[in-house]
N, C-alpha and C positions, 0 to 999 in steps of 0.2 A: 649445456646447450650443444647440440650436434652441429658441427661445421657443415655448411651447405656445399663446400668444395670437396673435402676428403672424408667427411662423415665421422671424424673423431669427436669425442665428447669433451676433451680437455681444452679449455680456452681461458683467456683472462679479459677482464673488462678494462678497456683503455680509457673510456670516457662515459659519463652518465649525465643526462640532462632531462629536466622535467619539461613537458610541453607547457605552452602559455596558459592553458586552462587548468593545469594541474591534474588532469585525468589520466595521464600516462607518463612513463619514464622511457626515454630513448637511451639505449646502451650500445656503444661501439665496442665490439669484441674482436679479439685476435686469437686465431687458432694456434695453440702451442705446438701442434704437429707440423702444419704446413705454412703457417704465417698468414693465411688468408684473413682479411678483415671483413666483418659483416655487422649488420645492425639488427638488434632485437628490441622489441617493445614490451613493456610490462604495464598491465592494466589491472584494476581491481575488478574482480568478478563478483557482481552483486546478485545474490539469489533473490528472486521476487517473493514477496509475501503472498502466500497461498491461502485461499479461503476453503474450508471444508464445509461443503454443502450438507443439507439435511440427509440426502441420500448417499452420502459418503464420497461423492465426486469432489475433485479439487479443481479450482480455477484461480487464475491470478486475481489478486486484490485490485479492485477498480473503484477509485474515488468517483469516477464519472457515474457509475451505477448508483452509488449512494447519493450523489448530488441530484440525479434525476428523480429518485424517490422522494427526497426531501423537497425539491422544487414542486413536485406534484402535490404534496401535502400542504405546501405553503401557498398554493395558488389563491390569489385574491385575499391574502392575509396581510395585515399591516406590519410586516417584518422586513427590515432593511436587508439588502444584499450583503452588507458588511457583517451583519449578525449571522447570516447563513454561512458566509465564508469562514468566520471565526469558529462556528460550530463544526464545519467540515474539517478545519485544521485540528481542532481538539479531538475529533473522532479519529483522524489519521494518526495523530501522536499516541493516543491511547491504544489503538490497534497495534502499533509498532511496539509499545511497551509490553502489552499482553503477549505478543507472539515471541518476543525476545530471540532466543537462540534457535527455536524450532522453525521460525519463519512461517508458522501456520497459525490460523485463527479460525474458530468455528463461526459459521454464518450467524448462529444464534447470539453469539457474543456481540457481533457488530450490530445486529438488529436491536438488542437491548441497549447498547450505547446510544444509538440513534433515538430510540424511544425516550431514554432518560434526558437527552439534550432537548428534544422537542417538548417534553413535559415542562421543562424549565422555561422554554422560550414562548410557546404558544399552545394552549389547550386544544384548540380546534385542529391544528396541524397534527398534534399528538394523536387525537382520535382518528383522524383520516389515515395516518400512517399505520396505527395499530390495527385498524380494520383490514388493511391489506396484509400486513405482516403476520398478524395472528389469524388470518383467514376467517373473519366473522361470517357466520352462516345466516344469522337472523338478527332481527331488531333487538332482541333481548340482550345479545352480547354487546351491542352498542350502548344500551341503557346501563348495563353493569359497568362498563368502562367509564361512562360519563359519571355515574354515581361515585366511583372510586376517585375520579378527578375532582368532584365537588366536595369530597370529605376533607 
């Protein structure tokens, strides 16, 4: 750590303390060259999970976007908010596991996770979400999806 007074890089840590929330460490340092004391802070740098879109763009992972899509598909359905929240947590956990070290996940993987969870929870919501996600163009695609659901 460079001394703010004489700009030398040799110092020693005199004292370390964690802040109350546990998000950073405060270190009191002393420059070995000039004796000047100063404070530094150490924090974890978290890399955001990035979503790779179909066109190759990358954007930050947003649970809000996923929740909005799910809420739209669940409109006027007999599914509790608790069930929706549990599903959202499961999707978030699964996305974190899939992305692991790369901190990236394909949008298609997220869409398939949502479809799988909706399939288990509510068939109508599943078809609604699938129609938007898979970009149904005509009624035949709806019929095919419903036939798969009823088998």
